[in-house]
Structures are given as structure tokens and as C-alpha cells.
C-alpha positions as CSV (number, residue, x, y, z in Angstrom):
1,M,0.0,0.0,0.0
2,A,1.3,3.4,-1.0
3,E,1.0,6.1,1.7
4,G,0.0,9.6,0.5
5,K,-2.5,12.4,0.6
6,S,-3.4,13.1,-3.1
7,A,-2.8,12.1,-6.7
8,E,0.5,13.8,-6.6
9,D,1.7,11.1,-4.2
10,N,0.8,8.2,-6.5
11,P,4.0,6.2,-7.3
12,E,4.6,5.2,-11.0
13,V,5.0,1.4,-11.2
14,R,6.1,1.0,-14.8
15,V,5.9,2.5,-18.3
16,W,5.4,0.6,-21.5
17,G,6.4,1.7,-25.0
18,E,7.4,5.2,-26.2
19,R,5.6,8.2,-27.4
20,Q,4.9,8.2,-31.1
21,A,7.0,10.6,-33.2
22,Y,5.3,12.8,-35.8
23,T,6.5,14.9,-38.7
24,F,3.4,17.1,-38.1
25,K,1.6,18.6,-35.1
26,P,-0.8,15.9,-33.9
27,K,-4.4,16.9,-33.9
28,S,-6.8,16.4,-31.0
29,H,-9.5,13.7,-31.2
30,V,-12.2,16.4,-31.6
31,E,-10.6,17.7,-34.9
32,I,-10.0,14.1,-36.1
33,C,-13.6,13.0,-35.3
34,E,-15.1,16.0,-37.0
35,T,-12.9,15.8,-40.1
36,L,-13.5,12.1,-40.5
37,Q,-17.1,12.3,-39.3
38,L,-16.5,9.7,-36.6
39,V,-18.5,11.5,-33.9
40,D,-21.2,14.1,-34.3
41,F,-20.8,16.1,-31.1
42,A,-23.5,18.7,-31.9
43,R,-26.2,16.2,-32.7
44,G,-25.3,14.1,-29.7
45,A,-25.9,17.1,-27.5
46,K,-29.1,17.9,-29.4
47,L,-30.4,14.5,-28.6
48,S,-29.5,14.2,-25.0
49,G,-27.6,17.3,-23.8
50,S,-23.9,17.9,-23.2
51,G,-21.8,14.9,-22.3
52,F,-23.5,12.5,-24.7
53,L,-22.0,11.3,-28.0
54,L,-23.4,10.3,-31.4
55,Y,-21.0,7.9,-33.1
56,T,-21.3,7.9,-36.9
57,N,-20.1,5.7,-39.8
58,W,-16.4,4.7,-39.2
59,G,-16.7,6.0,-35.6
60,A,-19.6,3.7,-34.8
61,R,-17.9,0.8,-36.5
62,L,-14.6,1.5,-34.6
63,E,-16.5,1.6,-31.2
64,R,-18.2,-1.7,-31.9
65,A,-15.0,-3.3,-33.1
66,L,-13.1,-2.2,-30.0
67,I,-15.8,-3.8,-27.7
68,Q,-15.8,-7.0,-29.6
69,F,-11.9,-7.1,-29.6
70,L,-11.9,-6.6,-25.8
71,L,-14.5,-9.3,-25.1
72,D,-12.7,-11.8,-27.3
73,L,-9.3,-11.1,-25.8
74,H,-10.4,-11.6,-22.2
75,T,-12.5,-14.7,-22.9
76,R,-10.2,-16.4,-25.3
77,E,-6.8,-15.5,-23.9
78,H,-7.3,-14.5,-20.3
79,G,-9.8,-17.1,-19.1
80,Y,-12.8,-14.9,-18.2
81,T,-16.4,-16.0,-18.7
82,E,-18.5,-13.5,-20.6
83,V,-21.8,-12.4,-19.1
84,S,-24.3,-9.8,-20.4
85,P,-26.0,-8.2,-17.3
86,P,-29.0,-5.9,-17.0
87,Y,-28.1,-2.2,-17.4
88,I,-30.5,-1.2,-14.6
89,V,-29.9,-2.5,-11.0
90,G,-31.5,-2.4,-7.6
91,R,-30.2,-0.2,-4.8
92,D,-28.8,-3.2,-3.0
93,C,-26.4,-3.8,-5.8
94,M,-25.1,-0.2,-5.7
95,V,-24.6,-0.5,-1.9
96,G,-23.0,-3.9,-2.3
97,V,-20.1,-2.7,-4.5
98,G,-19.7,0.6,-2.5
99,Q,-21.1,2.9,-5.1
100,F,-23.7,4.0,-2.5
101,P,-23.9,6.0,-0.4
102,K,-20.7,7.9,-1.5
103,F,-21.6,8.3,-5.2
104,E,-25.4,8.5,-5.0
105,D,-25.2,12.1,-6.2
106,Q,-23.6,10.9,-9.5
107,A,-26.2,8.2,-10.2
108,Y,-29.1,8.2,-12.7
109,S,-32.2,7.1,-10.8
110,V,-35.0,5.4,-12.7
111,Q,-38.7,5.9,-12.3
112,E,-41.2,3.4,-13.7
113,G,-43.6,5.3,-15.9
114,L,-45.6,7.9,-13.8
115,D,-45.3,6.0,-10.5
116,K,-43.1,8.3,-8.4
117,T,-43.0,5.8,-5.6
118,T,-40.6,3.7,-7.7
119,L,-38.0,6.5,-8.0
120,G,-34.8,5.5,-6.2
121,K,-35.4,1.7,-6.3
122,L,-33.6,1.2,-9.6
123,Y,-30.5,2.9,-11.2
124,L,-28.7,2.9,-14.5
125,V,-25.4,1.2,-14.1
126,P,-22.4,3.4,-13.6
127,T,-20.2,0.4,-14.4
128,A,-20.9,-3.3,-15.1
129,E,-19.2,-3.9,-11.7
130,A,-22.5,-3.1,-10.1
131,P,-24.5,-6.0,-11.5
132,V,-21.6,-8.5,-12.2
133,A,-19.9,-8.4,-8.8
134,N,-23.4,-8.9,-7.3
135,I,-24.2,-12.1,-9.3
136,H,-23.6,-14.3,-6.3
137,R,-24.8,-11.9,-3.6
138,E,-26.4,-13.7,-0.6
139,E,-25.0,-17.0,-1.8
140,I,-22.7,-19.5,-0.1
141,L,-20.5,-20.9,-2.8
142,K,-18.6,-24.2,-2.8
143,E,-14.8,-23.8,-2.5
144,S,-14.5,-25.8,-5.7
145,Q,-16.4,-23.0,-7.6
146,L,-13.5,-20.5,-7.0
147,P,-11.9,-18.7,-8.6
148,I,-14.7,-17.1,-10.7
149,F,-13.7,-14.8,-13.5
150,Y,-16.4,-12.7,-15.3
151,C,-16.1,-10.1,-18.0
152,A,-19.0,-8.0,-19.3
153,Y,-19.7,-5.2,-21.7
154,S,-22.0,-2.4,-20.7
155,P,-22.7,1.2,-21.3
156,C,-21.9,3.2,-18.2
157,F,-24.0,6.1,-17.0
158,R,-22.6,8.8,-14.7
159,A,-24.3,12.1,-13.9
160,E,-21.2,13.5,-12.2
161,A,-23.0,16.7,-11.1
162,G,-20.8,19.7,-11.3
163,A,-17.9,17.8,-12.9
164,A,-15.4,20.0,-14.5
165,G,-15.1,19.7,-18.2
166,L,-18.5,18.3,-19.0
167,G,-19.5,21.5,-20.7
168,T,-16.6,21.2,-23.2
169,R,-16.6,19.4,-26.5
170,G,-14.9,16.1,-26.7
171,M,-14.9,12.5,-25.5
172,I,-12.8,12.6,-22.4
173,R,-15.5,13.3,-19.8
174,V,-19.0,12.2,-20.8
175,H,-22.2,11.0,-19.1
176,Q,-22.5,7.8,-21.1
177,F,-19.6,5.6,-22.3
178,D,-18.8,2.0,-23.1
179,K,-16.7,-0.3,-21.0
180,V,-15.6,-3.9,-20.7
181,E,-15.4,-4.8,-17.0
182,L,-13.4,-7.6,-15.4
183,I,-14.5,-9.2,-12.1
184,K,-12.8,-11.9,-10.0
185,I,-14.1,-13.7,-7.0
186,V,-11.2,-15.5,-5.4
187,K,-9.9,-17.1,-2.2
188,P,-8.3,-14.5,0.1
189,E,-4.9,-16.0,-0.1
190,S,-4.8,-15.5,-3.9
191,G,-6.3,-12.0,-4.0
192,Y,-3.2,-10.1,-4.6
193,E,-1.7,-12.5,-7.1
194,E,-4.9,-12.3,-9.1
195,L,-4.9,-8.5,-8.9
196,E,-1.5,-8.4,-10.6
197,K,-2.8,-10.8,-13.3
198,M,-5.8,-8.6,-13.8
199,V,-3.7,-5.5,-14.3
200,G,-1.7,-7.5,-16.9
201,N,-4.9,-8.5,-18.7
202,A,-5.8,-4.8,-19.0
203,E,-2.3,-3.8,-20.1
204,K,-2.4,-6.4,-22.8
205,V,-5.1,-4.4,-24.5
206,L,-2.9,-1.4,-24.9
207,Q,0.1,-3.4,-25.9
208,L,-1.7,-5.1,-28.7
209,L,-3.0,-1.7,-29.9
210,G,0.5,-0.2,-29.7
211,L,-0.4,2.5,-27.3
212,H,2.1,4.1,-24.9
213,Y,1.0,3.9,-21.3
214,R,2.0,3.9,-17.6
215,V,0.8,2.1,-14.5
216,I,0.5,4.0,-11.2
217,Q,-0.5,2.8,-7.8
218,L,-3.1,4.9,-6.0
219,C,-1.9,6.2,-2.6
220,T,-4.1,5.9,0.5
221,G,-5.4,9.5,0.0
222,D,-6.5,9.0,-3.6
223,M,-8.0,5.5,-3.3
224,G,-11.7,4.7,-3.3
225,F,-13.0,3.7,0.1
226,A,-14.1,0.3,-1.0
227,S,-10.6,-0.7,-2.3
228,A,-7.6,-2.0,-0.4
229,T,-5.2,-1.6,-3.3
230,T,-5.8,0.1,-6.7
231,Y,-3.7,0.4,-9.8
232,D,-4.6,2.9,-12.6
233,I,-3.5,2.4,-16.2
234,E,-3.1,5.7,-18.1
235,V,-2.7,5.8,-21.8
236,W,-0.8,8.6,-23.7
237,A,-3.0,10.8,-25.9
238,P,-0.7,12.8,-28.1
239,G,-3.4,15.2,-29.3
240,Q,-4.1,16.0,-25.6
241,G,-0.4,16.0,-24.6
242,Q,-1.4,14.0,-21.5
243,F,-2.1,10.6,-20.0
244,L,-5.7,9.5,-19.8
245,E,-7.0,6.9,-17.3
246,V,-8.5,3.9,-19.2
247,S,-8.4,1.3,-16.5
248,S,-8.6,1.1,-12.7
249,C,-8.0,-2.4,-11.1
250,S,-8.7,-2.9,-7.5
251,N,-8.8,-5.6,-4.8
252,C,-11.6,-4.8,-2.4
253,E,-10.6,-7.7,-0.3
254,D,-13.7,-8.8,1.7
255,F,-15.4,-5.4,1.8
256,Q,-17.8,-6.0,-1.0
257,A,-18.4,-9.6,-0.1
258,R,-19.3,-8.6,3.4
259,R,-21.8,-5.9,2.1
260,M,-23.5,-8.4,-0.3
261,N,-23.3,-11.3,2.1
262,L,-21.3,-13.5,-0.3
263,R,-19.3,-16.4,1.2
264,F,-17.8,-19.7,0.3
265,K,-17.6,-22.9,2.4
266,N,-14.1,-24.3,2.9
267,E,-13.0,-27.9,3.6
268,K,-13.5,-27.4,7.3
269,G,-17.1,-26.4,6.7
270,E,-16.4,-22.7,7.6
271,N,-18.1,-19.9,5.8
272,I,-15.3,-17.6,4.4
273,L,-15.6,-14.2,2.8
274,P,-13.8,-14.2,-0.6
275,H,-11.8,-11.3,-2.1
276,I,-13.7,-9.5,-4.9
277,L,-11.6,-7.7,-7.6
278,N,-12.7,-5.4,-10.3
279,G,-11.0,-3.8,-13.2
280,S,-11.6,-2.0,-16.5
281,G,-10.5,-4.0,-19.4
282,T,-10.7,-1.3,-20.7
283,A,-12.9,1.8,-20.8
284,L,-14.0,3.7,-23.9
285,A,-14.3,6.5,-25.0
286,R,-10.8,7.3,-23.8
287,L,-9.3,4.2,-25.5
288,F,-11.0,5.5,-28.7
289,V,-9.4,8.9,-28.1
290,A,-5.9,7.5,-27.6
291,L,-6.2,5.2,-30.6
292,V,-7.2,7.8,-33.1
293,E,-4.8,10.4,-31.8
294,T,-1.9,8.0,-31.7
295,W,-2.4,6.4,-35.1
296,Q,-3.3,9.6,-37.0
297,Q,-1.4,10.1,-40.2
298,A,-0.2,13.2,-42.1
299,D,-2.8,12.7,-44.9
300,G,-5.6,12.8,-42.3
301,S,-6.2,9.0,-42.2
302,V,-6.0,6.9,-39.1
303,L,-4.1,3.6,-39.2
304,I,-5.8,0.6,-37.5
305,P,-3.5,-1.7,-35.4
306,E,-3.2,-5.1,-36.8
307,P,-5.0,-7.1,-34.1
308,L,-8.1,-4.8,-34.5
309,Q,-8.2,-5.0,-38.3
310,P,-10.2,-8.3,-38.5
311,Y,-13.0,-6.6,-36.5
312,L,-13.1,-3.4,-38.5
313,R,-12.3,-5.2,-41.8
314,A,-10.0,-2.4,-42.7
315,D,-6.4,-1.4,-42.1
316,R,-7.2,2.3,-41.8
317,I,-9.9,4.8,-41.6
318,P,-9.5,6.6,-44.9
319,A,-8.5,10.2,-45.2
320,P,-11.3,12.7,-46.0
321,A,-12.1,13.3,-49.6
322,L,-10.8,16.6,-50.9
């Protein structure tokens, strides 16, 4: 555990790759997306307000390709079982993973039709962690069932009231984004070994896409209250000139298991609280941002990394017609 008071105290664990060299000034994702018509920011805002995106043509195809690539990688190469959860969950699920009460002001609450008494019983998921980590809530598992590895795609909805930057154009801070989430339910003695593997699973995404990144460990003052240890993975976005967080991987030890009353029975017949781990494997739209900014070309086209080409069925997003 890293001691510290704020993000400035977070130690850097490792760095992978190098920053791309350009013979031109790299453009921001906003300019790239508008020139290539990947995202229609104005119409997204017209439909739903600021902080919502309308992906179009190659942009919509790239977003879909990335989701499919992430799911296939984690299920075929990393041993996760894919699940497709509801995108609306009950309050108990939000409490179970530690989203509530701390982040209740950032949640989208759902009302059923005109029945105001239902408001506050169901919520749009802020992350697939909320439903997936709760799959076995209030169960006593057999020791032989562990470890359990799940991965899931979901859109993520975050109100983030008053969040800085939501009024600006772009994809870095939005109310709705896509994410592939990783969840592990494991025996306590293997919790930290499995956390390191989970971080490696998320890193593999960026390595395959040829994206420069760093891993940092969150210090005690910057870590979420549900987590015992957290690593953040930040990818370099040359058009922004900064690192963007695309994954956060945490071991919550038995905090979440205790909240959701999840246990497993060991060989002695004792009911034990497992460790529950969660991680982004990874989050879009920031992965989208880093990819189009990193692989932009002088002619305005965007190269597609080889592992992603079968999903997009193209080796580049073509340059705009003159």
C-alpha cells in the first residue's frame, strides 16, 4: 500500500512503449472526429444534452470493433467467462459494491412510468461492476467453484453533477460511455496474485494496440473507500499531450463480499468471505481517443493496429475526400 494524501503522491509502477514521433503537429481527437465524421458532437448534444455522443459511420464501427476485440481477448486469452448483465440494477447492488452512499449524487435514478414511488429503487449502471460483482450476492459458494472470473460489456451512465469539463466538447469526460469490465471472486490467499494478473490483462489491450501507457498505484489518500489496493493504467494521448486513465484495477478484499453477504464454504465447513476484484478491461471512449490520436497520419487518415483489423475489416480509416 502506498502512503500519500493526493494524486501527486501516487507512485509510478512501470511504463510501456514510447511516445509516437510525428512529422506534423498531432491533432486532437475532436478535430479528427469532426474531419473524418467519426462522432457528431453537436447532434449528440441535441439528442441528450452535453456529455453525450453520437458515433457515426467509421466511428460507430470502430467503437463496436473495440468492444468485440476486448471481449474476445479476455474470454479467449485470459480465461474470463462472458456475461451480459442488466443495465438497470437495484439499490442493494449499488450498496454492495460501494457505489452508494458515496456516489449517490452521481447516479441516474430510474422511475417506472408515472409511478413516483418507484424512483430510487432502480438505477442505470455506472459500471458493469455493479451487476456483475453482485451475481452471487447472498449465496454460499462451494470452495471448488472458486476462482470465478467474469467479463462483461455495458454502457456506463454517470451524472457527475458539477464535474469540471462536461461543458466542453470532446470525449474525455462524458455522461455515457462503453466499458468492458473484469470481475474476479477468489480465495483471500490468492487475492493479490490475481490482482497483478488482472492488471496485466488490461495492459495487454494497450500493448496489442501499440499504445504508450503507464501504470500507477493509488496512494491511500487517492483511493476509493471500497478498495484495499488500486492500480490505474493511463494511456498517452498525443493530441491532448497528457495521459488518460483507461483502467482502474482494485482488490476490495472482503469489503464488498461482506456488504453483499457472499461467502464460500471451505474444507472445514467454515463460511469464508472471498476477495472481490474489479478492473476496467478497458474503458472507452478514452481508449478511442488515444487510438485515433496515436495512429493519425499526415494525410488525415487513421491507421488501425493489426489485431483490430479483422474486427473493423480495414487497415485504416480513410482520409477525408478533398
